Each structure stands twice: as C-alpha cells, then as structure tokens.
C-alpha positions in Angstrom: 263.4 138.8 222.8 262.1 137.4 219.7 258.8 139.6 220.0 260.5 142.7 221.2 262.6 142.4 218.0 259.6 141.9 215.9 258.0 145.0 217.5 260.9 147.3 217.1 261.6 145.8 213.4 258.2 147.0 212.4 257.7 150.1 214.2 259.6 152.5 211.7 257.4 151.3 208.8 254.4 152.2 210.8 255.7 155.4 211.8 256.1 156.4 208.4 252.8 155.3 207.2 251.2 157.4 209.9 253.4 160.1 208.9 252.3 160.1 205.2 248.7 159.6 206.0 248.8 162.7 208.3 250.8 164.9 205.9 253.7 165.2 208.5 256.4 164.4 205.8 258.7 167.2 205.5 259.9 168.4 201.9 263.0 166.9 200.6 265.7 169.3 199.8 268.8 168.8 197.5 270.5 171.5 199.3 270.9 171.6 203.3 271.4 175.4 203.3 268.1 176.1 201.8 266.3 173.5 203.7 267.6 175.3 207.1 266.7 178.6 205.8 263.2 177.6 204.8 262.9 175.6 208.2 263.8 179.0 210.0 260.7 180.5 208.4 258.3 177.9 209.5 256.4 177.9 206.1 254.2 174.8 205.6 252.4 174.6 202.3 252.0 170.8 202.2 249.1 169.2 200.3 248.3 165.9 201.4 247.2 163.5 198.7 248.9 160.3 200.1 245.9 159.5 202.5 243.3 159.3 199.4 244.5 155.6 198.6 243.4 154.7 202.2 240.1 156.8 202.3 239.0 155.4 199.1 239.1 151.9 200.4 237.7 152.4 203.5 235.0 154.6 202.3 233.7 151.3 200.7 234.6 148.9 203.6 231.2 148.9 205.4 229.7 145.7 207.4 226.1 145.2 206.7 225.5 142.6 209.2 227.0 139.9 211.5 224.6 137.3 212.0 224.0 133.5 212.5 221.6 131.1 211.3 220.8 130.3 214.7 218.6 133.1 216.3 220.0 132.9 219.6 223.5 133.2 218.2 222.3 136.2 216.2 220.8 137.9 219.3 224.3 137.1 221.1 226.0 138.7 218.2 223.8 141.7 218.1 224.4 142.2 221.9 228.2 142.0 221.3 227.9 144.6 218.7 225.8 146.9 220.6 228.0 146.6 223.8 231.3 147.0 222.4 230.2 150.0 220.1 231.4 148.3 217.0 229.4 150.6 214.7 231.8 153.2 215.8 235.1 150.8 216.5 234.9 148.7 213.2 235.1 151.6 210.9 238.1 153.0 213.1 239.7 149.6 212.9 239.3 149.2 209.1 240.8 152.9 208.6 243.9 152.2 210.7 244.3 148.6 209.4 244.4 150.3 205.8 246.7 152.8 207.0 249.2 150.6 208.6 248.6 147.5 207.1 247.9 145.5 210.2 245.8 146.0 213.1 244.7 143.7 216.0 241.4 143.1 218.2 241.6 141.6 221.5 238.7 139.8 222.6 238.2 138.9 226.3 235.6 137.5 228.4 233.6 139.4 231.0 233.2 137.4 234.3 231.4 137.8 237.3 232.6 137.1 240.9 231.8 133.4 240.4 233.6 133.1 237.3 230.9 132.9 235.0 231.1 134.5 231.5 228.7 137.4 231.2 229.7 139.2 228.4 232.5 139.8 225.9 234.9 142.7 225.2 236.5 143.8 222.2 239.2 146.2 221.8 241.3 147.6 218.7 245.1 147.5 219.4 247.5 149.3 217.4 250.4 147.3 215.5 252.9 149.8 217.1 252.1 148.0 220.3 250.9 144.6 219.4 252.7 142.1 217.0 251.9 138.6 215.8 254.7 136.2 215.7 254.1 133.5 213.3 255.5 130.1 213.5 258.5 129.2 211.2 257.3 125.5 210.5 253.7 126.6 209.8 253.7 130.2 208.7 249.8 130.5 208.8 249.8 129.8 212.3 250.7 132.4 215.1 253.0 131.2 217.7 252.3 134.3 220.1 251.2 137.8 220.1 253.3 140.3 222.2 251.7 143.7 223.6 254.5 146.0 225.1 253.5 149.4 226.6 255.0 151.7 229.2 253.4 152.1 232.7 254.8 154.3 235.6 258.1 154.6 233.8 258.5 150.9 233.4 258.1 148.8 230.2 255.3 146.2 230.4 255.1 143.3 228.0 252.3 140.6 227.8 252.7 137.4 225.6 249.4 135.8 224.6 249.8 132.1 223.8 246.8 129.6 222.8 246.8 128.4 226.2 248.1 131.2 228.7 249.3 134.7 229.2 252.9 135.6 230.4 253.3 139.0 232.2 256.7 140.6 232.2 258.2 143.7 233.2 261.5 145.7 233.0 263.8 146.1 235.8 264.4 149.2 237.6 266.6 151.7 235.6 266.7 149.2 232.6 265.8 149.8 229.1 264.4 146.4 228.1 266.9 146.2 225.3 268.5 142.9 226.8 267.0 139.7 227.9 268.7 140.5 231.5 266.8 143.6 231.6 263.4 141.6 232.1 261.6 139.8 235.1 258.4 138.2 235.7 255.6 141.0 236.5 253.7 139.6 239.5 250.2 140.8 240.3 250.3 142.9 243.3 247.5 141.8 246.0 245.6 144.1 248.2 246.8 144.8 251.9 249.9 143.2 253.2 250.0 140.0 251.2 252.8 139.0 249.5 252.8 138.6 245.5 252.2 135.4 244.3 255.2 134.2 242.7 253.0 132.3 239.9 250.9 135.3 239.0 252.8 136.2 235.9 251.7 133.1 234.3 248.1 133.3 233.7 246.2 130.1 232.0 243.3 130.8 230.0 239.8 130.6 231.5 238.5 128.5 228.4 239.1 124.9 227.9 240.4 124.9 224.2 243.5 126.3 222.5 242.8 129.8 221.1 244.6 133.1 221.2 242.6 135.9 222.3 244.0 138.3 219.6 243.0 138.5 216.1 245.3 139.8 213.4 243.7 142.0 210.8 245.9 142.6 207.6 245.3 143.6 203.8 248.1 140.9 203.0 249.5 137.8 204.4 251.6 137.2 206.8 251.8 141.0 207.4 249.9 143.7 205.8 251.3 146.8 203.8 250.2 150.3 204.1 247.5 151.1 201.4 249.2 154.2 200.4 252.8 152.8 200.5 253.1 153.3 196.6 252.0 157.0 197.0 255.3 157.9 199.1 257.4 159.1 196.2 254.9 161.0 194.4 253.7 163.0 197.4 257.5 163.7 198.2 257.4 165.1 194.6 253.9 167.0 195.0 255.2 168.4 198.4 258.3 170.0 197.0 256.7 171.4 193.9 253.9 173.1 196.0 256.1 174.5 198.7 258.5 175.8 196.2 255.8 177.2 194.1 254.5 179.0 197.1 257.9 180.6 197.8 257.4 182.2 194.4 253.9 183.6 194.8 255.0 186.8 196.4 257.1 187.6 193.4 254.1 187.0 191.0 252.4 190.1 192.7 255.6 192.2 193.5 258.4 191.2 191.3 262.0 191.9 192.4 263.4 194.9 190.8 266.9 195.8 189.8 269.0 198.8 188.7 272.1 198.8 186.6 275.2 201.3 186.9 277.9 202.8 184.8 280.9 200.5 184.8 283.2 203.3 186.3 281.0 204.3 188.8 280.0 200.8 190.2 280.4 200.2 193.7 280.3 196.7 194.7 280.3 196.9 198.4 276.6 196.7 198.6 276.9 193.1 197.1 278.6 191.9 200.2 278.8 189.4 202.1 276.0 187.3 200.5 272.6 187.1 199.5 271.0 185.5 202.5 269.8 187.7 205.4 270.8 186.7 208.9 267.2 186.4 210.1 267.1 183.6 207.5 269.2 181.4 209.6 269.0 179.8 212.9 271.0 180.7 215.9 274.5 179.2 216.2 274.4 175.8 217.6 277.0 173.2 218.3 278.2 171.2 215.3 275.8 173.1 212.9 278.2 175.1 211.0 278.7 179.0 211.0 275.8 181.3 210.5 275.9 184.1 207.9 276.6 187.0 210.3 278.4 189.5 208.3 277.2 192.9 207.4 273.7 193.2 205.9 273.5 193.1 202.1 271.9 196.0 200.6 270.3 193.6 198.1 267.3 192.2 199.9 265.6 189.0 198.4 262.1 190.5 199.1 259.0 190.8 197.2 258.9 194.4 195.8 262.4 195.0 196.9 264.7 197.4 195.0 268.4 196.5 194.1 270.1 199.9 194.2 273.2 199.9 192.5 275.2 203.2 192.1 275.5 205.0 188.9 271.9 204.2 187.2 272.3 202.8 183.6 269.1 201.1 183.6 266.3 199.5 185.8 264.1 196.5 185.5 262.4 193.6 187.0 263.4 189.9 187.4 260.4 187.6 186.0 258.9 185.3 188.6 258.9 181.5 188.1 256.3 180.5 185.5 253.6 178.7 188.0 253.3 176.1 185.1 256.8 174.9 185.8 255.4 173.8 189.4 251.6 173.0 188.9 251.9 170.8 185.6 254.6 168.6 187.0 252.4 168.5 190.3 249.2 167.4 188.3 251.4 164.6 186.8 252.7 163.3 189.8 249.1 163.3 191.4 248.1 160.9 188.4 251.1 158.7 188.8 250.2 158.4 192.6 246.6 157.4 191.3 247.9 154.9 189.0 250.7 153.0 191.1 248.0 153.0 194.1 245.2 151.7 191.9 243.0 154.5 193.0 240.8 156.2 190.3 242.1 159.5 189.5 238.8 161.1 190.1 239.2 160.7 193.6 242.3 163.0 193.4 240.5 165.6 191.2 239.9 168.8 193.1 237.9 170.3 190.3 235.1 168.4 191.1 234.3 166.8 188.0 233.5 163.0 188.2 233.0 160.5 185.4 229.4 158.7 185.4 227.9 155.7 184.0 230.0 152.9 182.4 233.1 155.0 182.1 233.1 155.4 186.1 232.8 151.6 186.4 235.6 150.9 184.3 237.8 153.4 186.0 236.7 152.1 189.6 237.1 148.5 188.5 240.7 148.2 190.1 239.6 149.8 193.3 236.6 147.5 193.8 238.5 144.6 193.1 240.8 145.8 195.8 238.1 146.5 198.2 236.4 143.1 197.6 239.8 141.4 198.4 239.9 143.4 201.6 236.4 142.4 202.5 237.3 138.7 202.2 240.5 139.1 204.7 239.0 141.4 207.1 235.6 139.3 206.9 237.5 136.1 207.7 239.1 137.8 210.7 235.6 139.3 211.9 234.3 135.8 211.7 236.9 134.2 213.6 236.8 136.9 216.4 233.0 136.6 216.6 232.8 132.8 216.6 235.5 132.8 219.8 233.3 135.2 221.3 230.2 133.0 220.9 232.2 130.3 222.4 233.2 132.3 225.2 229.4 132.6 225.7 228.8 129.2 225.9 227.6 128.4 222.4 228.8 125.0 220.9 230.0 125.2 217.4 228.7 128.7 216.4 228.3 129.7 213.0 229.1 133.5 212.1 228.2 135.2 208.6 229.9 138.3 208.0 228.1 140.3 205.1 229.4 143.4 203.6 227.9 146.3 201.8 228.5 146.2 198.0 231.8 147.7 197.0 230.1 149.0 194.0 226.5 149.3 192.9 224.6 150.2 189.6 223.0 153.6 190.2 222.8 155.1 186.8 220.3 154.8 184.0 222.8 153.6 181.6 223.6 150.7 184.0 220.0 149.8 184.6 219.3 149.9 180.6 222.1 147.6 180.5 220.7 145.3 183.0 217.4 145.2 181.3 219.2 144.5 177.9 220.9 141.6 179.6 217.7 140.0 180.9 215.8 140.6 177.7 218.7 138.5 175.8 218.5 135.7 178.0 220.9 136.3 180.8 219.6 134.8 184.1 217.8 137.4 186.0 219.7 136.5 189.4 222.9 136.9 187.6 222.0 140.1 186.1 221.0 141.7 189.4 224.0 140.1 191.3 226.4 142.1 188.8 224.6 145.3 189.8 226.2 145.0 193.4 223.0 143.8 195.4 223.8 141.1 198.0 222.5 137.4 197.2 219.9 137.5 199.9 218.4 140.7 198.7 218.2 139.6 195.1 216.7 136.4 196.2 214.0 138.4 198.3 213.3 140.6 195.4 212.9 137.6 192.9 210.6 135.5 195.2 207.5 135.0 193.2 208.5 137.4 190.4 208.0 136.5 186.9 210.1 138.0 184.0 207.5 140.6 183.1 207.3 141.9 186.7 211.3 141.8 186.7 211.3 143.8 183.5 208.9 146.4 184.9 211.0 146.8 188.1 214.4 147.2 186.1 212.6 149.6 184.0 211.4 151.8 187.0 215.0 151.8 188.3 216.5 152.7 185.1 213.8 155.7 185.1 214.7 156.7 188.5 218.3 156.7 187.8 217.6 159.0 185.0 215.6 161.1 186.9 218.1 161.4 189.7 220.9 162.5 187.3 218.6 165.2 185.7 217.5 166.6 189.2 221.2 166.5 190.2 221.7 168.7 187.2 219.0 170.9 188.1 220.4 171.2 191.7 223.8 172.3 190.5 222.0 175.0 188.4 219.9 175.9 191.6 216.7 175.4 189.8 215.8 173.2 192.8 217.2 172.8 196.3 219.3 169.7 197.4 216.6 169.2 200.2 214.2 169.1 197.4 215.8 166.5 195.3 216.5 164.2 198.2 212.7 164.4 199.4 211.5 163.5 195.7 213.9 160.7 195.3 213.3 159.2 198.8 209.6 159.3 198.0 210.0 157.8 194.7 212.1 155.0 196.0 209.8 154.1 198.9 207.0 153.9 196.3 208.6 151.5 193.7 205.9 148.8 194.0 203.3 151.3 193.5 205.0 152.7 190.5 205.4 149.2 189.0 201.5 148.7 189.3 200.8 152.0 187.8 203.0 151.2 184.7 201.3 147.8 184.5 198.1 149.3 184.6 198.9 151.8 181.8 
C-alpha cells in the first residue's frame, strides 16, 4: 500500500497544476451569494497567464542530438529516436514534466518469438498514474515504481523493481483502499488452460539490475510545477478581470435613477430585494432558500430605469473606473513574472520586447533555469538511452545528450561586444562560447582560423545582426514583406564565407 498512498498523496498537487495550466481555476469570491449568482449566469472571462512560466521554459528546452562516440551505437540511437517518434514525444514530455514537475519514461524491449531483442519502445507516462518510491536509507535510489490504472471496472497496478515486475488487481466490488482489496493479477492464457499461479511475478529478461522506468523531474527527489508560484497572482488576475467584465456593460449604458418627493414616496417597489429570481439556481437540498419573492421594480440591468414615484430628480450611477481593475491586474502579472523567474516581456500583450543587452539581462534568470533543466532532463535522457543500448546488446554504451543553446547572441550590439572582447585579449573560444554556441560548433568554426579571419567573421555576423534589426523595422512599417526579409537573411547567412572573402579583398 506504500505505492498506492504515494500516488494518492501526490495526485491533488498534479490536478492543481493541470487546472492552473489549462486556466480552469474558478474565481475566488469573498461572498458565496455573489459566487452562486455569477455561476448561474455561466460567465467566463478568465485570462490565463499562469501557463506562461511553463511555456517560457519549454520553448528553450530543445534537444540538439543524442549521439555516441561509437558509430554503431549512434546509428542505433538514431533508430530508437525515429521509431519512437521522439521528435514529437520529447517536447511533449518536457512540457508535461514542467507543468507537473514530474514525468516518467518507460523503456521496454521488443522481442521476437525466440526472445531476441529486436528493438526498444519508449512511452511517456503521467505522474498521475506512475510514481517513483525512493529508498529511505539511500534517498537517491529508487526502491520501486508503481503504475496504477482502471481497466474493465477493476483497478490494476504494476510494481517495477530492478529485477522483476509484480502485477496486482483489485478484487470484485472493492475500491483498492485496503490491503485486503488486492490480489495477484494472473495472466489469462488462451483457450481452456488454467492461469499460471506464478504469472503475476515476471522476472526481467535482462541480466542486470535496472528499473525500466525513468523519472524526469525539475527538482530532487520530486519536482515542482514551474508555475506553482504563479497560482496566487493568477487568482488575483482572474478575480479582477472577471469583476471588471461585470462592469463593462454599465460603461456603455449606465444605470439610471429617479428621485421622488418624500411625501409621495412609495417604497413597495423596493421589495423584496435587489436580486432577480433568474440570477439564482433552483432550490436544491441543503443549498439554502432562493430569492422567490415578488419581482423588484429596480432591475440591476445596463440601461435600466429605476422608477420612483413622485419625481424629484433623475440621474445615473457612475460605473466603476476600469483603472480600479486593470492597474492592479497589471501589477499582479508583473508580480507573477518576478516570483516565477520569468522575464516580464513574456507576459506583455502589447508586443513590445526589449532587445540587445537589455533583453539578455532580463532573460538571465530564465536562461539559468533552462540550463538547470537541461542538466536534470539530460541526465535522465542519457540513462534511458544507455539502458536502451544495453537491451540491444551493446556493452558499456556511451551516450551524449546535447541541447540547443538556452540563449544566443543574435543582435548587432552583442556581436560588437564579442568583437571587442577578442580584440582585447579574451580567448577566441571563450568569447564565442559565451554567445551560446555549442562547443563542437565553436571547435569546428575555429579549426584553421587565425585571429584576422575570426575578426572578419565576427564583423560579418555583427553586420548581419544589425541588418536584421533594420529589416525587421522595415517589415513592421510594411516597406518590405516578412517573406522578403526571410529570403534576404537566409541568402546572406548561407553566404557568410563568401562575404568574408569579399570583405578581405576590399
């Protein structure tokens, strides 16, 4: 029951993370009466900013390659990647792991009729159905993994140890909440044969101790949703935007009133209350009475007229100032960016973004976070692929997981800084590594290149970056089309070497 309890204890947190990511969290009301009235109308004006801390990380988590120094192993890795559609599955795994904080990859051998391993299959598993249980005495080591699901009205569970798998199922009409609810899940053979009483216990087909499940997480031992710190700010934004939208109709059609002489005032129109019957749900047990008195003449409707007998004066109620909602909402969005280490321009709906050194400074916390996730996820990807290669019969496999840079210098200001660093004695390799290029790219670029040639290449990149900024401004002014800009830059980048030669000759 240890694994079942671990799954049950973790599930509410994962459900909460999913709800905030999907924008399915209801507005929080201080008054239950107002909450019920608005719920009856089915109004939904929620704006979901809470998913942004997740997407900001995931967009920069891109695997460049998974290879090996051994050609045969590299070919096998490429086959595994292709046959398991990891170009599609890996981004999905990264996204869900960042959303939940945890994710699992199951790696199993594909065998022919003779028991020979012919391939490897990899499947993502949600942390809502799979859980790693770590040892108390050695907290870095997994004791076992549990996977639980419902099949044909019964709850199934499999426990994955490093040398075997145990299959369990609930008894008929049991809920699986007590140890006595479970029994071994036997494999049902074809035909009239009786089930093998030992078929619930399945030894691994490989001859070394290894769990076939791999735990992805953004922290140890268990992860934390990337947007967990955004929950509170999202609640505030949801409340402010929903309440603001409730006042919008009154901006266009203010509510009016009329005053009467005191002697002629008839207050019967004021009874029994300010809420209309239709604003309330039907009577339900234990839900309290509904407002079922006579309709009030004072309707809280946009453009409505409050008619009070014996006119003394008329006027209109001033609608709530939108700034009372929008200014605080903007503050909470900026607070969300701060507490989640996500640059504020990722939340900016105006489309204005910083550039150059300013953007790099603001992106620094996010870049640090992404590079940390690359280390954590990369280690797990490496372990999974080493295991896959061992299943295929490779002895002592070596796997190299390489990521696309979390950030790169792409503007003219940044490349001018690189040029100045090289001119002032900073090692060429160090200066280029700081721009975000991978080490193998820099090594290939510097192979046989002297300082003068490097300086020319850096100057060309700086010129291209400056041109890209100017072309972007021209496209924004519709002087040229975006397609023309893309074609120009693609042609220029493909001819960097030629441009360098032209610059040298002139």
